[in-house]
LUMDO-992917 format. One line per 3 residues: number of its first residue (from 1); their letters; for each residue x, y, z of C-alpha. Coordinates in steps of 0.25 Angstrom, whole numbers, padded with zeros to 4 digits. Example, Ala and Ser with C-alpha at 12.3 -4.5 7.8 and 13.67 -1.06 7.14 Angstrom:
BEGIN
1	as	0049,-0018,0031; 0055,-0004,0029
END
This chain:
BEGIN
1	mna	0092,0342,0013; 0092,0331,0023; 0104,0326,0031
4	rlr	0106,0312,0035; 0117,0306,0043; 0122,0292,0045
7	laa	0129,0287,0057; 0135,0273,0056; 0144,0265,0065
10	clc	0157,0260,0059; 0156,0245,0054; 0167,0235,0055
13	lfa	0171,0227,0043; 0173,0212,0043; 0176,0202,0032
16	vpa	0176,0187,0028; 0183,0181,0016; 0178,0185,0002
19	apl	0168,0178,-0007; 0174,0168,-0017; 0182,0174,-0028
22	saq	0172,0170,-0039; 0163,0181,-0033; 0173,0192,-0033
25	iav	0170,0206,-0040; 0179,0209,-0052; 0184,0223,-0054
28	pdd	0176,0229,-0065; 0183,0230,-0079; 0181,0245,-0080
31	avr	0187,0248,-0066; 0200,0257,-0064; 0210,0248,-0058
34	lsp	0220,0255,-0049; 0232,0250,-0042; 0238,0256,-0029
37	stp	0248,0268,-0032; 0252,0270,-0017; 0253,0261,-0005
40	wnl	0243,0261,0006; 0244,0273,0015; 0238,0271,0029
43	eya	0235,0283,0037; 0233,0283,0052; 0224,0294,0052
46	eeg	0219,0300,0065; 0205,0295,0064; 0206,0283,0054
49	cva	0215,0275,0045; 0216,0277,0030; 0223,0268,0020
52	rrl	0226,0276,0007; 0231,0272,-0006; 0232,0278,-0021
55	fge	0228,0269,-0033; 0231,0272,-0047; 0241,0280,-0055
58	vgq	0240,0294,-0060; 0227,0296,-0067; 0220,0286,-0059
61	qty	0225,0289,-0044; 0215,0285,-0034; 0215,0287,-0019
64	fal	0210,0276,-0010; 0208,0275,0005; 0203,0266,0016
67	hry	0198,0272,0029; 0195,0267,0043; 0192,0275,0055
70	spk	0192,0264,0066; 0194,0249,0067; 0179,0247,0067
73	dgl	0176,0257,0056; 0173,0253,0041; 0182,0256,0029
76	rlt	0181,0268,0021; 0186,0270,0007; 0190,0283,0000
79	ias	0193,0283,-0015; 0196,0295,-0024; 0203,0299,-0037
82	ddl	0205,0312,-0045; 0209,0303,-0057; 0197,0294,-0058
85	drr	0184,0299,-0064; 0173,0299,-0053; 0159,0295,-0054
88	irr	0154,0292,-0040; 0141,0284,-0040; 0137,0271,-0034
91	igv	0150,0267,-0026; 0156,0253,-0025; 0169,0250,-0017
94	tfl	0172,0235,-0017; 0184,0229,-0011; 0189,0217,-0019
97	pnt	0189,0205,-0020; 0174,0206,-0017; 0161,0199,-0021
100	vrd	0151,0211,-0022; 0153,0226,-0025; 0151,0235,-0013
103	weh	0142,0246,-0018; 0137,0251,-0005; 0146,0262,0002
106	dga	0138,0269,0013; 0143,0284,0014; 0152,0284,0002
109	yri	0154,0298,-0002; 0163,0307,-0011; 0175,0313,-0006
112	tvd	0188,0320,-0011; 0201,0315,-0007; 0212,0326,-0007
115	ewg	0221,0325,-0019; 0214,0312,-0024; 0201,0318,-0028
118	egi	0186,0313,-0026; 0181,0300,-0022; 0173,0293,-0011
121	lan	0173,0288,0003; 0166,0276,0006; 0163,0265,0017
124	vtl	0168,0252,0011; 0170,0237,0016; 0180,0227,0011
127	lde	0169,0216,0013; 0160,0210,0002; 0145,0209,0004
130	iqq	0146,0195,0011; 0157,0200,0020; 0149,0212,0024
133	qla	0137,0204,0027; 0146,0195,0036; 0152,0208,0043
136	snr	0138,0212,0046; 0135,0199,0052; 0147,0201,0061
139	etr	0142,0215,0065; 0128,0209,0069; 0131,0195,0073
142	gdp	0146,0194,0076; 0148,0184,0065; 0161,0176,0069
145	rls	0165,0173,0055; 0170,0187,0052; 0184,0191,0058
148	dea	0195,0201,0057; 0203,0191,0050; 0192,0190,0039
151	vha	0193,0205,0038; 0208,0205,0036; 0207,0194,0026
154	rea	0197,0202,0018; 0206,0215,0018; 0217,0207,0013
157	evd	0209,0201,0002; 0204,0214,-0004; 0213,0219,-0014
160	gvl	0205,0230,-0022; 0194,0239,-0021; 0183,0242,-0032
163	veg	0178,0256,-0032; 0165,0259,-0041; 0156,0271,-0042
166	vfr	0167,0281,-0038; 0174,0283,-0051; 0170,0282,-0065
169	dpv	0175,0268,-0066; 0177,0258,-0055; 0190,0258,-0048
172	yls	0198,0246,-0043; 0209,0249,-0033; 0219,0237,-0032
175	tgs	0222,0239,-0017; 0229,0226,-0015; 0225,0218,-0002
178	lgp	0219,0227,0009; 0224,0218,0020; 0237,0226,0023
181	img	0231,0240,0023; 0218,0236,0031; 0227,0229,0041
184	amr	0236,0242,0042; 0223,0250,0044; 0218,0241,0056
187	tcl	0231,0245,0063; 0229,0259,0060; 0215,0258,0065
190	ddl	0220,0251,0078; 0230,0263,0080; 0219,0273,0077
193	ves	0210,0267,0089; 0221,0267,0098; 0223,0282,0095
196	wgi	0209,0285,0100; 0213,0279,0114; 0206,0266,0111
199	dme	0212,0253,0115; 0212,0245,0102; 0215,0232,0109
202	vqq	0202,0233,0117; 0195,0237,0105; 0199,0225,0097
205	tls	0192,0216,0108; 0180,0224,0111; 0168,0215,0115
208	rpv	0159,0227,0110; 0162,0240,0102; 0156,0253,0105
211	vpk	0141,0252,0102; 0132,0265,0099; 0121,0266,0109
214	dar	0107,0272,0105; 0114,0276,0091; 0100,0278,0084
217	rwt	0098,0290,0093; 0111,0297,0092; 0112,0294,0077
220	rii	0099,0301,0075; 0104,0313,0082; 0117,0314,0074
223	sen	0109,0311,0061; 0100,0323,0064; 0112,0333,0064
226	ypr	0119,0338,0052; 0129,0350,0052; 0119,0361,0048
229	tel	0130,0369,0040; 0134,0356,0033; 0120,0352,0030
232	srg	0117,0366,0023; 0130,0364,0015; 0126,0350,0011
235	qqa	0138,0344,0017; 0139,0330,0021; 0149,0322,0029
238	yvr	0154,0308,0034; 0159,0308,0048; 0167,0297,0054
241	arm	0167,0298,0069; 0174,0291,0080; 0170,0291,0095
244	ivs	0177,0286,0107; 0167,0279,0116; 0170,0277,0131
247	eeg	0167,0265,0140; 0154,0272,0144; 0150,0272,0129
250	lpt	0151,0287,0128; 0158,0294,0116; 0170,0302,0121
253	scv	0175,0308,0108; 0171,0309,0093; 0181,0310,0082
256	vqn	0178,0312,0067; 0187,0302,0059; 0185,0308,0045
259	lmn	0187,0323,0043; 0182,0325,0029; 0169,0332,0034
262	des	0166,0346,0037; 0169,0347,0052; 0155,0351,0056
265	fni	0151,0336,0053; 0162,0331,0061; 0159,0340,0073
268	lac	0144,0337,0073; 0145,0322,0072; 0154,0321,0084
271	ell	0146,0330,0092; 0134,0322,0090; 0141,0309,0092
274	mkn	0147,0313,0105; 0134,0319,0110; 0125,0307,0106
277	arf	0132,0294,0104; 0132,0284,0115; 0138,0270,0115
280	epa	0139,0256,0122; 0154,0256,0125; 0164,0246,0119
283	lda	0167,0234,0127; 0180,0227,0128; 0183,0212,0128
286	ngv	0178,0211,0142; 0165,0219,0140; 0171,0231,0147
289	pvr	0167,0245,0141; 0179,0252,0134; 0182,0264,0127
292	syw	0181,0263,0112; 0176,0270,0099; 0165,0271,0089
295	tta	0165,0276,0075; 0153,0281,0066; 0150,0288,0053
298	iry	0141,0300,0052; 0137,0303,0037; 0131,0317,0035
301	qiq	0123,0316,0022; 0113,0326,0015; 0102,0320,0007
END
């Protein structure tokens, strides 16, 4: 039995206007179409922001949630239902309108949501294939064509999500525009960062965020460790960790942001990160080192 861990820094999402309408994906004829049965409920959690909503009436009720753990973090989706027949296989989660189905969901795994039954948790993006490529260009080359305004425009444009490979039939959730709830989530995330003792105004004008230093070395150290008891029991986990990084580039604290794992995974992940992780500190608008934060995901997998 081999254990493999994956350590991944969070990715920011950016967007540009969608492709022409003639290229848009149609909802499959056999899809179960569900409308909202409750308003959005935005939870200001201690270590994240979660927007929840129920879809469908009795006999088709489906739980849906969008999660983010920091302003720099990507988007995660949870969908679960005790009413719909499940048949988890190749998973597709595509926000519409869109020009291509999004079948690749790194780290999607089965979960059980109290009261609402079994489903999946997956990393997702609001962007289509072309927009994701442009976002990647911005990450690597600082592409000036992408802006926060374009992100907000895309959020406002999205009005539904097509979920395939989780239930027996495709499921289409008619969400309505995601613009208002994503805007509310940004406010929640700003408040969250302030609660960590970080100046959000400074963070919004950084000339450089926190940068991992010699990450290959300490990633290897983390990847070579797996809680022995959990390994023997065949237990796996997905740990979201948030570290406060000082002006000197040293981690001063580590907090696990998702608490769905066995505690031994959370303790070990933070112990190893605090001991081994080192960083180039964030720089403010004038190039002066400032206190900031860094988030990551550690996936404990047995193959």
